[in-house]
One Martini backbone bead per residue (centre of mass of N, CA, C, O) as a GRO file, in nm:
protein
  234
    1MET     BB    1   0.061   0.066  -0.024
    2VAL     BB    2   0.334   0.155   0.112
    3LYS     BB    3   0.650   0.268  -0.060
    4LEU     BB    4   0.968   0.345   0.067
    5GLU     BB    5   1.269   0.443  -0.119
    6ASN     BB    6   1.528   0.621  -0.034
    7ILE     BB    7   1.438   0.865   0.134
    8THR     BB    8   1.474   1.221   0.095
    9LYS     BB    9   1.500   1.541   0.290
   10ASN     BB   10   1.555   1.878   0.200
   11TYR     BB   11   1.643   2.199   0.323
   12LEU     BB   12   1.665   2.546   0.289
   13GLN     BB   13   1.925   2.744   0.452
   14GLY     BB   14   1.973   2.958   0.253
   15LYS     BB   15   2.256   2.790   0.111
   16MET     BB   16   2.170   2.542   0.287
   17GLU     BB   17   2.152   2.192   0.321
   18VAL     BB   18   1.903   2.030   0.521
   19PRO     BB   19   1.859   1.734   0.669
   20VAL     BB   20   1.557   1.540   0.755
   21LEU     BB   21   1.579   1.290   0.558
   22THR     BB   22   1.740   0.954   0.561
   23ASP     BB   23   1.699   0.676   0.413
   24ILE     BB   24   1.395   0.579   0.362
   25ASN     BB   25   1.246   0.264   0.466
   26LEU     BB   26   0.894   0.172   0.385
   27HIS     BB   27   0.642  -0.086   0.451
   28VAL     BB   28   0.294  -0.088   0.382
   29LYS     BB   29   0.024  -0.288   0.421
   30GLU     BB   30  -0.269  -0.406   0.387
   31GLY     BB   31  -0.408  -0.375   0.713
   32ASP     BB   32  -0.208  -0.210   0.862
   33TYR     BB   33  -0.062  -0.104   1.185
   34VAL     BB   34   0.120   0.202   1.215
   35ALA     BB   35   0.380   0.352   1.416
   36ILE     BB   36   0.541   0.673   1.418
   37MET     BB   37   0.823   0.732   1.626
   38GLY     BB   38   0.933   1.049   1.792
   39PRO     BB   39   1.090   1.313   1.859
   40SER     BB   40   1.134   1.624   1.836
   41GLY     BB   41   1.289   1.655   1.517
   42SER     BB   42   1.283   1.360   1.361
   43GLY     BB   43   1.058   1.385   1.104
   44LYS     BB   44   0.763   1.299   1.121
   45THR     BB   45   0.603   1.533   0.968
   46THR     BB   46   0.759   1.499   0.701
   47LEU     BB   47   0.674   1.203   0.649
   48MET     BB   48   0.372   1.249   0.651
   49ASN     BB   49   0.370   1.445   0.412
   50ILE     BB   50   0.470   1.240   0.208
   51ILE     BB   51   0.254   1.028   0.242
   52GLY     BB   52   0.016   1.258   0.202
   53LEU     BB   53   0.107   1.455  -0.045
   54LEU     BB   54   0.216   1.742   0.086
   55ASP     BB   55   0.504   1.646   0.000
   56LEU     BB   56   0.829   1.612  -0.146
   57PRO     BB   57   1.094   1.446  -0.224
   58THR     BB   58   1.426   1.478  -0.312
   59SER     BB   59   1.460   1.156  -0.293
   60GLY     BB   60   1.331   0.878  -0.430
   61THR     BB   61   1.064   0.629  -0.375
   62TYR     BB   62   0.698   0.655  -0.424
   63THR     BB   63   0.453   0.404  -0.346
   64LEU     BB   64   0.092   0.414  -0.417
   65ALA     BB   65  -0.105   0.176  -0.474
   66GLY     BB   66   0.109   0.095  -0.722
   67GLU     BB   67   0.205   0.404  -0.757
   68ASN     BB   68   0.412   0.641  -0.885
   69MET     BB   69   0.465   0.980  -0.750
   70GLU     BB   70   0.649   1.072  -0.964
   71GLY     BB   71   0.571   1.375  -1.136
   72ARG     BB   72   0.332   1.482  -1.017
   73ARG     BB   73   0.075   1.686  -1.021
   74GLU     BB   74  -0.106   1.863  -0.811
   75ASN     BB   75  -0.388   1.773  -0.910
   76ASP     BB   76  -0.321   1.464  -0.892
   77LEU     BB   77  -0.257   1.466  -0.588
   78ALA     BB   78  -0.524   1.572  -0.484
   79GLU     BB   79  -0.689   1.331  -0.596
   80ILE     BB   80  -0.545   1.111  -0.440
   81ARG     BB   81  -0.602   1.212  -0.164
   82ASN     BB   82  -0.918   1.211  -0.171
   83HIS     BB   83  -0.924   0.883  -0.247
   84THR     BB   84  -0.676   0.754  -0.041
   85ILE     BB   85  -0.677   0.969   0.196
   86GLY     BB   86  -0.719   0.995   0.548
   87PHE     BB   87  -0.739   1.263   0.784
   88VAL     BB   88  -0.587   1.307   1.116
   89PHE     BB   89  -0.567   1.550   1.360
   90GLN     BB   90  -0.504   1.712   1.649
   91GLN     BB   91  -0.653   1.937   1.515
   92PHE     BB   92  -0.974   1.890   1.402
   93ASN     BB   93  -1.070   2.095   1.165
   94LEU     BB   94  -1.355   2.228   1.215
   95LEU     BB   95  -1.642   2.372   1.119
   96PRO     BB   96  -1.803   2.586   1.356
   97LYS     BB   97  -2.088   2.635   1.188
   98GLU     BB   98  -2.102   2.334   1.138
   99SER     BB   99  -2.212   2.038   1.140
  100ALA     BB  100  -2.127   1.720   1.167
  101LEU     BB  101  -2.251   1.641   0.895
  102SER     BB  102  -2.113   1.858   0.720
  103ASN     BB  103  -1.820   1.789   0.792
  104VAL     BB  104  -1.826   1.495   0.686
  105ALA     BB  105  -1.926   1.576   0.384
  106LEU     BB  106  -1.707   1.756   0.255
  107PRO     BB  107  -1.535   1.560   0.076
  108LEU     BB  108  -1.783   1.480  -0.118
  109ILE     BB  109  -1.800   1.744  -0.265
  110TYR     BB  110  -1.520   1.725  -0.405
  111ALA     BB  111  -1.618   1.428  -0.532
  112GLY     BB  112  -1.924   1.477  -0.649
  113VAL     BB  113  -2.139   1.408  -0.454
  114PRO     BB  114  -2.451   1.386  -0.389
  115LYS     BB  115  -2.631   1.512  -0.140
  116LYS     BB  116  -2.795   1.255  -0.042
  117GLU     BB  117  -2.546   1.067  -0.041
  118ARG     BB  118  -2.362   1.227   0.162
  119GLU     BB  119  -2.559   1.237   0.400
  120GLU     BB  120  -2.581   0.929   0.432
  121ARG     BB  121  -2.276   0.865   0.469
  122ALA     BB  122  -2.232   1.062   0.714
  123ARG     BB  123  -2.420   0.926   0.898
  124LYS     BB  124  -2.292   0.653   0.911
  125ALA     BB  125  -2.015   0.756   1.007
  126LEU     BB  126  -2.126   0.861   1.286
  127GLU     BB  127  -2.238   0.595   1.381
  128LYS     BB  128  -1.960   0.439   1.382
  129VAL     BB  129  -1.853   0.663   1.613
  130GLY     BB  130  -2.105   0.725   1.815
  131LEU     BB  131  -2.291   0.994   1.667
  132GLY     BB  132  -2.597   0.960   1.565
  133GLU     BB  133  -2.728   1.178   1.785
  134ARG     BB  134  -2.505   1.430   1.664
  135VAL     BB  135  -2.552   1.561   1.367
  136THR     BB  136  -2.641   1.872   1.461
  137PHE     BB  137  -2.386   1.939   1.597
  138ARG     BB  138  -2.167   2.151   1.695
  139PRO     BB  139  -1.848   2.175   1.806
  140ASN     BB  140  -1.930   2.349   2.073
  141GLN     BB  141  -2.125   2.079   2.153
  142LEU     BB  142  -1.857   1.923   2.186
  143SER     BB  143  -1.623   1.732   2.276
  144GLY     BB  144  -1.312   1.647   2.203
  145GLY     BB  145  -1.363   1.349   2.147
  146GLN     BB  146  -1.609   1.407   1.951
  147GLN     BB  147  -1.454   1.577   1.750
  148GLN     BB  148  -1.258   1.348   1.669
  149ARG     BB  149  -1.486   1.162   1.558
  150VAL     BB  150  -1.558   1.352   1.330
  151ALA     BB  151  -1.282   1.346   1.197
  152ILE     BB  152  -1.286   1.038   1.143
  153ALA     BB  153  -1.538   1.032   0.975
  154ARG     BB  154  -1.433   1.218   0.761
  155ALA     BB  155  -1.189   1.044   0.674
  156MET     BB  156  -1.389   0.772   0.609
  157VAL     BB  157  -1.620   0.851   0.399
  158GLY     BB  158  -1.439   0.801   0.128
  159GLU     BB  159  -1.291   0.529   0.143
  160PRO     BB  160  -1.002   0.492   0.220
  161LYS     BB  161  -0.689   0.317   0.208
  162ILE     BB  162  -0.590   0.544   0.414
  163LEU     BB  163  -0.509   0.623   0.757
  164LEU     BB  164  -0.387   0.950   0.867
  165ALA     BB  165  -0.236   1.006   1.188
  166ASP     BB  166  -0.176   1.314   1.379
  167GLU     BB  167  -0.182   1.315   1.697
  168PRO     BB  168  -0.491   1.222   1.793
  169THR     BB  169  -0.441   1.269   2.127
  170GLY     BB  170  -0.296   1.554   2.196
  171ALA     BB  171  -0.599   1.711   2.266
  172LEU     BB  172  -0.650   1.500   2.496
  173ASP     BB  173  -0.753   1.335   2.734
  174THR     BB  174  -0.716   1.026   2.856
  175LYS     BB  175  -0.998   0.909   2.815
  176ALA     BB  176  -1.037   1.009   2.518
  177GLY     BB  177  -0.783   0.879   2.410
  178ILE     BB  178  -0.869   0.588   2.457
  179GLN     BB  179  -1.125   0.596   2.288
  180ILE     BB  180  -0.983   0.656   2.017
  181MET     BB  181  -0.802   0.402   2.019
  182GLN     BB  182  -1.045   0.202   2.014
  183LEU     BB  183  -1.141   0.294   1.743
  184PHE     BB  184  -0.907   0.220   1.575
  185GLN     BB  185  -0.910  -0.078   1.640
  186GLU     BB  186  -1.188  -0.122   1.501
  187LEU     BB  187  -1.103  -0.028   1.215
  188HIS     BB  188  -0.878  -0.241   1.187
  189LYS     BB  189  -1.058  -0.498   1.215
  190GLU     BB  190  -1.214  -0.400   0.943
  191GLY     BB  191  -0.934  -0.318   0.752
  192ALA     BB  192  -0.776  -0.071   0.820
  193THR     BB  193  -0.520   0.144   0.716
  194ILE     BB  194  -0.275   0.253   0.957
  195ILE     BB  195  -0.108   0.571   1.010
  196MET     BB  196   0.075   0.680   1.303
  197ILE     BB  197   0.165   0.974   1.466
  198THR     BB  198   0.397   0.985   1.750
  199HIS     BB  199   0.543   1.043   2.098
  200GLU     BB  200   0.370   0.810   2.236
  201MET     BB  201   0.403   0.495   2.355
  202GLU     BB  202   0.116   0.414   2.436
  203VAL     BB  203   0.012   0.470   2.153
  204ALA     BB  204   0.202   0.296   1.973
  205GLU     BB  205   0.131   0.017   2.115
  206CYS     BB  206  -0.142  -0.023   1.973
  207ALA     BB  207   0.006  -0.120   1.750
  208ASP     BB  208   0.170  -0.372   1.547
  209LYS     BB  209   0.383  -0.135   1.457
  210ILE     BB  210   0.710   0.019   1.528
  211VAL     BB  211   0.859   0.323   1.422
  212MET     BB  212   1.182   0.447   1.473
  213LEU     BB  213   1.262   0.803   1.493
  214ARG     BB  214   1.590   0.972   1.433
  215ASP     BB  215   1.727   1.221   1.276
  216GLY     BB  216   1.583   1.115   0.996
  217LYS     BB  217   1.597   0.795   1.102
  218ILE     BB  218   1.570   0.467   1.109
  219LEU     BB  219   1.635   0.263   1.375
  220GLU     BB  220   1.360   0.088   1.416
  221GLU     BB  221   1.163  -0.221   1.424
  222HIS     BB  222   0.858  -0.314   1.615
  223PRO     BB  223   0.642  -0.453   1.795
  224GLY     BB  224   0.337  -0.426   1.912
  225ARG     BB  225   0.054  -0.485   2.102
  226GLY     BB  226  -0.244  -0.442   1.947
  227TYR     BB  227  -0.371  -0.280   2.205
  228VAL     BB  228  -0.554  -0.151   2.456
  229LEU     BB  229  -0.477  -0.122   2.778
  230GLU     BB  230  -0.714   0.058   2.864
  231GLU     BB  231  -1.037   0.044   3.007
  232VAL     BB  232  -1.339   0.220   2.932
  233GLU     BB  233  -1.613   0.384   2.976
  234GLN     BB  234  -1.868   0.497   2.750
   0.00000   0.00000   0.00000
C-alpha cells in the first residue's frame, strides 16, 4: 500500500541544504496498523507530509497503492489524496459554524457526490463512530473526544485506502484519548490500513508495528502490543 525506498528530504536554510530525512525505507501493507514514533525534531511530520502527498521528497521513490508518485502534478496529487488518504489531525480542523453532518460530508462535496448520497454516507460514518444522535451538533456543542470522532468520521467517509493520523490524541485528556485509540482499534479490525504519527509510547504500543525515527533516520522497527492497554466505560 505504501512503499518508501531510499527517501531523503532536504530543506534550504539560506544557501545550505539541511537534511531532514535520510535514506528512509518503509513498507506498509494493506490492513497494517503502523505507528511512527520519535521525539520532536525527528522528522515525523515531514515523513507524514510525504506519505500524505502534502510534500515531495528530494530523492527516492514513493509508491502508493501500486503507483509511482514521482513527477505527478499538484492537481493529480490532490485527486489522489482525496480518494486514497483520510487525514486525522491533532487539532480537529472542523468548521465551527457547520453541523457534525456537514463537516463529515465536506470531502464528498469535493468528490462530486450528490447531496442526498453524501448526507446518507456522512450519517452512517457518524453512527460508526458512536455519534449517530449528534449529527446536528456543532463543534462547540461537542467534547474534545467527540470532535475527534467527527474528524475520524470525516476521514473515513470517502472510504480511503489509508487512514493517516497525526498525534490523534494530542489535544485530548487521558480518558478521551483511550476512547479514540479504541476506535482506531475497531477500524483496524474492520480492515482499515492505519499509519499513525505519535511521540507517546503508550499510543504507539496500540499499533501492530512501531517504527522508531530519530534525527531523520529509522532506528528500528519492532512489534507493538496491538491493543489498547486500559479499558474505559463508554
